[in-house]
VOVO-703766 format. One record per residue (C-alpha): residue in one letter; x, y, z. Coordinates in steps of 0.05 Angstrom, whole numbers, plus 5000, padded with zeros to 4 digits. Layout:
# VOVO-703766
+------+------+------+------+
: code :    u :    v :    w :
+------+------+------+------+
:    A :    X :    Y :    Z :
...
+------+------+------+------+
//
This chain:
# VOVO-703766
+------+------+------+------+
: code :    u :    v :    w :
+------+------+------+------+
:    M : 2263 : 2351 : 6057 :
:    E : 2190 : 2372 : 6047 :
:    N : 2173 : 2358 : 6120 :
:    A : 2236 : 2394 : 6143 :
:    V : 2217 : 2455 : 6102 :
:    K : 2148 : 2457 : 6134 :
:    F : 2176 : 2448 : 6204 :
:    Y : 2225 : 2506 : 6197 :
:    E : 2172 : 2550 : 6164 :
:    K : 2133 : 2547 : 6229 :
:    F : 2190 : 2586 : 6261 :
:    G : 2199 : 2634 : 6203 :
:    V : 2260 : 2598 : 6174 :
:    N : 2271 : 2587 : 6100 :
:    A : 2309 : 2522 : 6094 :
:    E : 2322 : 2533 : 6019 :
:    E : 2356 : 2600 : 6034 :
:    A : 2398 : 2567 : 6088 :
:    I : 2424 : 2515 : 6038 :
:    E : 2441 : 2568 : 5986 :
:    K : 2478 : 2611 : 6037 :
:    L : 2519 : 2551 : 6060 :
:    R : 2538 : 2534 : 5988 :
:    D : 2573 : 2601 : 5984 :
:    V : 2615 : 2594 : 6048 :
:    T : 2688 : 2578 : 6037 :
:    I : 2725 : 2532 : 6086 :
:    S : 2801 : 2534 : 6084 :
:    V : 2825 : 2462 : 6093 :
:    H : 2893 : 2448 : 6124 :
:    C : 2940 : 2404 : 6085 :
:    W : 2977 : 2377 : 6146 :
:    Q : 2925 : 2325 : 6167 :
:    G : 2949 : 2283 : 6108 :
:    D : 3021 : 2272 : 6131 :
:    D : 3020 : 2284 : 6207 :
:    V : 3051 : 2354 : 6200 :
:    V : 3116 : 2326 : 6173 :
:    G : 3124 : 2369 : 6111 :
:    F : 3178 : 2362 : 6058 :
:    D : 3235 : 2409 : 6076 :
:    S : 3263 : 2384 : 6142 :
:    K : 3282 : 2319 : 6175 :
:    E : 3270 : 2348 : 6245 :
:    A : 3219 : 2316 : 6291 :
:    L : 3155 : 2355 : 6302 :
:    S : 3168 : 2408 : 6355 :
:    G : 3143 : 2474 : 6381 :
:    G : 3097 : 2451 : 6435 :
:    I : 3056 : 2408 : 6388 :
:    Q : 3056 : 2334 : 6371 :
:    T : 3018 : 2283 : 6330 :
:    T : 2999 : 2217 : 6362 :
:    G : 2977 : 2151 : 6331 :
:    D : 3006 : 2098 : 6286 :
:    Y : 2954 : 2089 : 6231 :
:    P : 2992 : 2069 : 6168 :
:    Y : 2992 : 2101 : 6099 :
:    R : 3009 : 2174 : 6112 :
:    A : 3030 : 2213 : 6051 :
:    T : 3105 : 2219 : 6044 :
:    S : 3112 : 2257 : 5978 :
:    P : 3078 : 2316 : 5944 :
:    E : 3045 : 2269 : 5895 :
:    E : 3015 : 2226 : 5950 :
:    L : 2992 : 2286 : 5990 :
:    M : 2960 : 2319 : 5930 :
:    A : 2924 : 2254 : 5912 :
:    D : 2897 : 2248 : 5983 :
:    I : 2876 : 2321 : 5985 :
:    E : 2840 : 2311 : 5918 :
:    K : 2803 : 2251 : 5946 :
:    A : 2785 : 2285 : 6011 :
:    F : 2761 : 2348 : 5977 :
:    S : 2717 : 2307 : 5930 :
:    L : 2679 : 2283 : 5992 :
:    M : 2670 : 2353 : 6022 :
:    P : 2611 : 2395 : 5999 :
:    G : 2614 : 2470 : 5990 :
:    K : 2671 : 2517 : 5972 :
:    K : 2742 : 2500 : 5994 :
:    K : 2810 : 2532 : 5997 :
:    L : 2876 : 2496 : 6007 :
:    N : 2916 : 2517 : 6069 :
:    L : 2991 : 2505 : 6064 :
:    H : 3050 : 2511 : 6112 :
:    A : 3117 : 2535 : 6087 :
:    S : 3147 : 2468 : 6105 :
:    Y : 3109 : 2438 : 6045 :
:    A : 3154 : 2474 : 5995 :
:    I : 3172 : 2428 : 5938 :
:    L : 3246 : 2444 : 5933 :
:    T : 3289 : 2429 : 5872 :
:    S : 3353 : 2455 : 5905 :
:    D : 3382 : 2457 : 5974 :
:    K : 3358 : 2520 : 6009 :
:    G : 3337 : 2542 : 6078 :
:    R : 3269 : 2567 : 6099 :
:    D : 3297 : 2637 : 6099 :
:    S : 3306 : 2634 : 6023 :
:    I : 3245 : 2597 : 5998 :
:    E : 3212 : 2630 : 5938 :
:    P : 3146 : 2629 : 5900 :
:    C : 3176 : 2580 : 5850 :
:    D : 3182 : 2528 : 5906 :
:    F : 3106 : 2527 : 5909 :
:    A : 3091 : 2528 : 5835 :
:    P : 3066 : 2455 : 5835 :
:    W : 3017 : 2474 : 5890 :
:    V : 2992 : 2533 : 5849 :
:    E : 2982 : 2489 : 5788 :
:    F : 2945 : 2438 : 5831 :
:    A : 2900 : 2491 : 5862 :
:    K : 2885 : 2526 : 5796 :
:    K : 2866 : 2459 : 5765 :
:    H : 2809 : 2454 : 5817 :
:    G : 2792 : 2528 : 5823 :
:    W : 2816 : 2533 : 5895 :
:    G : 2849 : 2591 : 5930 :
:    I : 2910 : 2580 : 5975 :
:    D : 2921 : 2604 : 6046 :
:    F : 2991 : 2602 : 6076 :
:    N : 3030 : 2596 : 6141 :
:    P : 3103 : 2609 : 6155 :
:    T : 3132 : 2548 : 6191 :
:    F : 3168 : 2569 : 6255 :
:    F : 3177 : 2498 : 6283 :
:    A : 3210 : 2431 : 6270 :
:    H : 3274 : 2462 : 6244 :
:    P : 3347 : 2465 : 6268 :
:    M : 3344 : 2541 : 6270 :
:    V : 3292 : 2538 : 6326 :
:    K : 3340 : 2551 : 6383 :
:    D : 3318 : 2539 : 6455 :
:    N : 3245 : 2541 : 6433 :
:    L : 3254 : 2611 : 6406 :
:    T : 3248 : 2640 : 6336 :
:    L : 3224 : 2712 : 6324 :
:    S : 3235 : 2729 : 6398 :
:    S : 3304 : 2699 : 6404 :
:    P : 3358 : 2741 : 6438 :
:    D : 3407 : 2710 : 6389 :
:    E : 3407 : 2759 : 6331 :
:    E : 3428 : 2707 : 6279 :
:    T : 3368 : 2663 : 6298 :
:    R : 3319 : 2721 : 6300 :
:    A : 3343 : 2748 : 6234 :
:    Y : 3337 : 2680 : 6201 :
:    W : 3264 : 2675 : 6220 :
:    V : 3250 : 2747 : 6200 :
:    R : 3277 : 2730 : 6131 :
:    H : 3232 : 2669 : 6130 :
:    G : 3171 : 2713 : 6146 :
:    I : 3190 : 2763 : 6092 :
:    Q : 3195 : 2708 : 6040 :
:    C : 3128 : 2681 : 6062 :
:    V : 3094 : 2748 : 6050 :
:    K : 3121 : 2747 : 5979 :
:    I : 3095 : 2676 : 5970 :
:    A : 3027 : 2694 : 5997 :
:    Q : 3023 : 2751 : 5946 :
:    Y : 3042 : 2702 : 5892 :
:    F : 2986 : 2654 : 5912 :
:    A : 2935 : 2710 : 5910 :
:    E : 2957 : 2736 : 5843 :
:    E : 2961 : 2667 : 5811 :
:    T : 2894 : 2640 : 5837 :
:    G : 2856 : 2706 : 5835 :
:    I : 2832 : 2692 : 5906 :
:    P : 2857 : 2730 : 5968 :
:    C : 2908 : 2693 : 6011 :
:    V : 2905 : 2692 : 6087 :
:    M : 2976 : 2687 : 6114 :
:    N : 2977 : 2668 : 6187 :
:    I : 3037 : 2679 : 6234 :
:    W : 3042 : 2634 : 6295 :
:    I : 3106 : 2622 : 6333 :
:    P : 3119 : 2569 : 6387 :
:    D : 3165 : 2614 : 6428 :
:    G : 3163 : 2608 : 6503 :
:    Y : 3193 : 2579 : 6566 :
:    K : 3181 : 2516 : 6606 :
:    D : 3189 : 2550 : 6673 :
:    I : 3177 : 2619 : 6701 :
:    P : 3218 : 2671 : 6663 :
:    A : 3256 : 2729 : 6694 :
:    D : 3240 : 2774 : 6635 :
:    R : 3172 : 2773 : 6602 :
:    I : 3176 : 2839 : 6564 :
:    G : 3242 : 2827 : 6529 :
:    P : 3220 : 2769 : 6485 :
:    R : 3155 : 2804 : 6468 :
:    A : 3193 : 2867 : 6448 :
:    R : 3236 : 2825 : 6402 :
:    F : 3175 : 2790 : 6374 :
:    K : 3143 : 2858 : 6360 :
:    L : 3206 : 2883 : 6326 :
:    S : 3208 : 2820 : 6283 :
:    L : 3136 : 2827 : 6262 :
:    D : 3148 : 2900 : 6245 :
:    E : 3206 : 2880 : 6200 :
:    I : 3164 : 2826 : 6166 :
:    L : 3105 : 2872 : 6155 :
:    A : 3151 : 2924 : 6123 :
:    T : 3151 : 2879 : 6062 :
:    P : 3106 : 2909 : 6008 :
:    Y : 3042 : 2870 : 5995 :
:    D : 2972 : 2884 : 5969 :
:    K : 2925 : 2887 : 6028 :
:    E : 2866 : 2872 : 5984 :
:    K : 2899 : 2807 : 5962 :
:    V : 2937 : 2785 : 6024 :
:    Y : 2908 : 2785 : 6095 :
:    I : 2963 : 2776 : 6146 :
:    T : 2939 : 2748 : 6213 :
:    V : 2972 : 2735 : 6280 :
:    E : 2953 : 2676 : 6323 :
:    S : 2961 : 2670 : 6398 :
:    K : 2970 : 2610 : 6443 :
:    V : 2965 : 2600 : 6518 :
:    F : 3018 : 2545 : 6525 :
:    G : 3049 : 2484 : 6493 :
:    I : 3088 : 2422 : 6513 :
:    G : 3154 : 2448 : 6541 :
:    L : 3125 : 2519 : 6541 :
:    E : 3080 : 2512 : 6600 :
:    S : 3098 : 2575 : 6640 :
:    Y : 3105 : 2630 : 6588 :
:    T : 3084 : 2640 : 6516 :
:    V : 3112 : 2701 : 6479 :
:    G : 3053 : 2706 : 6431 :
:    S : 2998 : 2711 : 6484 :
:    S : 2926 : 2731 : 6468 :
:    E : 2937 : 2801 : 6495 :
:    F : 3000 : 2810 : 6453 :
:    C : 2970 : 2785 : 6388 :
:    L : 2904 : 2822 : 6394 :
:    S : 2941 : 2887 : 6412 :
:    Y : 2990 : 2878 : 6356 :
:    A : 2936 : 2864 : 6304 :
:    Q : 2897 : 2925 : 6327 :
:    S : 2957 : 2970 : 6325 :
:    K : 2977 : 2949 : 6255 :
:    G : 2909 : 2942 : 6223 :
:    I : 2919 : 2869 : 6207 :
:    T : 2873 : 2810 : 6223 :
:    P : 2869 : 2774 : 6290 :
:    L : 2864 : 2698 : 6286 :
:    M : 2834 : 2655 : 6341 :
:    D : 2847 : 2580 : 6347 :
:    N : 2795 : 2550 : 6394 :
:    G : 2848 : 2504 : 6423 :
:    H : 2894 : 2561 : 6442 :
:    Y : 2860 : 2587 : 6505 :
:    H : 2849 : 2566 : 6576 :
:    P : 2799 : 2508 : 6581 :
:    T : 2745 : 2553 : 6610 :
:    E : 2752 : 2605 : 6554 :
:    M : 2707 : 2598 : 6493 :
:    V : 2724 : 2628 : 6426 :
:    S : 2650 : 2630 : 6410 :
:    D : 2643 : 2684 : 6464 :
:    K : 2700 : 2725 : 6435 :
:    I : 2676 : 2730 : 6362 :
:    S : 2625 : 2786 : 6373 :
:    S : 2676 : 2829 : 6410 :
:    L : 2729 : 2823 : 6356 :
:    L : 2678 : 2837 : 6301 :
:    L : 2662 : 2904 : 6332 :
:    F : 2734 : 2927 : 6325 :
:    N : 2760 : 2891 : 6263 :
:    E : 2739 : 2891 : 6190 :
:    K : 2756 : 2817 : 6186 :
:    I : 2774 : 2762 : 6235 :
:    A : 2801 : 2692 : 6224 :
:    L : 2789 : 2626 : 6259 :
:    H : 2824 : 2560 : 6264 :
:    V : 2771 : 2510 : 6282 :
:    T : 2796 : 2449 : 6321 :
:    R : 2775 : 2406 : 6380 :
:    P : 2817 : 2413 : 6442 :
:    V : 2813 : 2357 : 6493 :
:    R : 2839 : 2387 : 6558 :
:    W : 2891 : 2425 : 6518 :
:    D : 2910 : 2444 : 6447 :
:    S : 2906 : 2371 : 6426 :
:    D : 2880 : 2384 : 6355 :
:    H : 2829 : 2328 : 6354 :
:    V : 2785 : 2320 : 6293 :
:    V : 2729 : 2371 : 6294 :
:    L : 2660 : 2342 : 6312 :
:    F : 2590 : 2370 : 6309 :
:    D : 2595 : 2388 : 6382 :
:    D : 2571 : 2444 : 6427 :
:    E : 2628 : 2493 : 6417 :
:    T : 2632 : 2482 : 6342 :
:    R : 2558 : 2498 : 6338 :
:    E : 2566 : 2559 : 6383 :
:    I : 2622 : 2585 : 6339 :
:    A : 2579 : 2577 : 6277 :
:    K : 2519 : 2609 : 6312 :
:    E : 2559 : 2671 : 6330 :
:    I : 2584 : 2679 : 6259 :
:    V : 2514 : 2675 : 6231 :
:    R : 2480 : 2715 : 6286 :
:    C : 2531 : 2771 : 6276 :
:    D : 2516 : 2769 : 6201 :
:    A : 2590 : 2757 : 6191 :
:    L : 2597 : 2701 : 6140 :
:    D : 2634 : 2750 : 6095 :
:    K : 2676 : 2777 : 6152 :
:    V : 2705 : 2713 : 6181 :
:    F : 2759 : 2671 : 6149 :
:    I : 2744 : 2599 : 6171 :
:    S : 2800 : 2548 : 6170 :
:    T : 2806 : 2478 : 6199 :
:    D : 2867 : 2457 : 6240 :
:    Y : 2874 : 2387 : 6268 :
:    F : 2916 : 2325 : 6258 :
:    D : 2901 : 2255 : 6280 :
:    A : 2948 : 2198 : 6263 :
:    S : 2906 : 2144 : 6298 :
:    I : 2852 : 2139 : 6245 :
:    N : 2847 : 2141 : 6169 :
:    R : 2871 : 2210 : 6152 :
:    I : 2824 : 2223 : 6094 :
:    S : 2764 : 2205 : 6138 :
:    A : 2791 : 2252 : 6191 :
:    W : 2795 : 2308 : 6140 :
:    V : 2724 : 2297 : 6115 :
:    T : 2693 : 2287 : 6183 :
:    G : 2723 : 2352 : 6210 :
:    V : 2705 : 2396 : 6150 :
:    R : 2634 : 2367 : 6146 :
:    S : 2626 : 2380 : 6220 :
:    V : 2642 : 2454 : 6210 :
:    Q : 2593 : 2456 : 6152 :
:    K : 2539 : 2421 : 6192 :
:    A : 2548 : 2472 : 6248 :
:    L : 2541 : 2529 : 6198 :
:    L : 2478 : 2499 : 6169 :
:    Y : 2450 : 2488 : 6239 :
:    A : 2463 : 2562 : 6253 :
:    L : 2432 : 2584 : 6187 :
:    L : 2368 : 2547 : 6206 :
:    E : 2358 : 2589 : 6269 :
:    P : 2299 : 2637 : 6270 :
:    S : 2324 : 2708 : 6258 :
:    D : 2276 : 2736 : 6310 :
:    M : 2312 : 2702 : 6368 :
:    K : 2348 : 2768 : 6379 :
:    N : 2282 : 2804 : 6386 :
:    V : 2259 : 2752 : 6435 :
:    Q : 2320 : 2768 : 6478 :
:    E : 2309 : 2843 : 6469 :
:    N : 2237 : 2834 : 6494 :
:    N : 2265 : 2799 : 6555 :
:    D : 2224 : 2737 : 6540 :
:    F : 2274 : 2686 : 6564 :
:    T : 2221 : 2634 : 6575 :
:    Y : 2205 : 2632 : 6501 :
:    L : 2278 : 2637 : 6483 :
:    M : 2293 : 2574 : 6523 :
:    Y : 2233 : 2538 : 6494 :
:    L : 2253 : 2556 : 6423 :
:    S : 2325 : 2536 : 6432 :
:    E : 2305 : 2467 : 6459 :
:    E : 2253 : 2456 : 6404 :
:    L : 2305 : 2468 : 6350 :
:    K : 2350 : 2414 : 6379 :
:    T : 2302 : 2360 : 6354 :
:    A : 2285 : 2395 : 6288 :
:    P : 2294 : 2353 : 6224 :
:    F : 2362 : 2384 : 6212 :
:    G : 2389 : 2319 : 6182 :
:    D : 2340 : 2323 : 6124 :
:    V : 2365 : 2392 : 6105 :
:    W : 2437 : 2369 : 6111 :
:    R : 2425 : 2310 : 6065 :
:    E : 2392 : 2356 : 6014 :
:    F : 2454 : 2400 : 6017 :
:    L : 2499 : 2340 : 6003 :
:    K : 2454 : 2319 : 5945 :
:    R : 2457 : 2387 : 5913 :
:    E : 2532 : 2389 : 5921 :
:    G : 2538 : 2321 : 5887 :
:    V : 2575 : 2287 : 5944 :
:    C : 2557 : 2221 : 5977 :
:    E : 2527 : 2217 : 6046 :
:    N : 2564 : 2154 : 6066 :
:    Y : 2636 : 2175 : 6055 :
:    Y : 2664 : 2119 : 6100 :
:    E : 2655 : 2066 : 6047 :
:    E : 2688 : 2109 : 5993 :
:    V : 2746 : 2125 : 6039 :
:    M : 2757 : 2051 : 6055 :
:    E : 2754 : 2034 : 5981 :
:    Y : 2809 : 2086 : 5969 :
:    E : 2850 : 2057 : 6025 :
:    K : 2845 : 1987 : 5994 :
:    K : 2862 : 2010 : 5924 :
:    V : 2913 : 2066 : 5937 :
:    L : 2937 : 2073 : 6008 :
:    V : 2956 : 2000 : 6021 :
:    N : 3010 : 2007 : 5968 :
:    R : 3048 : 2057 : 6011 :
:    N : 3105 : 2042 : 6059 :
:    A : 3088 : 2095 : 6110 :
+------+------+------+------+
//
């Protein structure tokens, strides 16, 4: 660490300050990596233009198993964490539909989160359910279907408020719908008008805007929804702006040549807060485990360069059933944290270099930093957080002692 500190000092970077800033950044960690997005409230196959692939054994099949796996995974992640839940993870004690779920159906999750001092983020679940008719929910022309999902959204606002009040930590509630068409539609505006109406009805539910941040998430396409997606980027950004709510960008939800890292600065100019789902798309929204790759680093750089660590809600969103799920969780979250640390170790005067039109030095500096002793600073961060560097061995030990006893 001493050599790393001296190296970064040459460029005017305080490595100690970078570590301390990272220790204060909260990552919202998705629960659905642990059970392949199955949830507990429906027997429907995963749908909505998304799918999980792989046949690695030992997925969690009960709330108790999922909580145990989350507990283990979080213990191997440094820094501050929140738990991110989907509505389909309600722990029901009676037979009820998604349109009538209540805060009490998530009381075990609140108890679990409070035990560890975590906040909870939340997502209505508009997929993998018999009331998803013809790939449509909030934009459905069938009023019974649309009304059902509006009721679901309203209940989710109440649950998000409950999470915030119980944990004392604001809750980000994200709305994403899978609605769209496989082939070219004859009417594009009709479904979007119905979606807008549905969102208006959901947002009419009273909630404390200092405790609950409602976000809307766009998508370019999905399997079976290749030609038209109701909740497009233009729709969601416009709606968020018109209602004063928070836009959410998932970096797998755009055309392959679009980069979310390039969009962050624009959205920060017009929004008090923005939200991110960090994933790794491979040719499409494939939700591969996040790695310490170019785009993840660029996303982190933009957050730090814009001085927006307190303005961006950072969540992870991926699911891989082909590898050990706990290792997948830890690898992805640590990759996001590595990217943030990498960004925090950039010289602050790089902006001035650009302003002075010295692109020769800017290129030189950027390349020099690529071989900086970043790993030494990362290992010091892990040490201070009290988590092991080699989590693979601990994950495999957990698999041998706990996971092998499962049927799934």
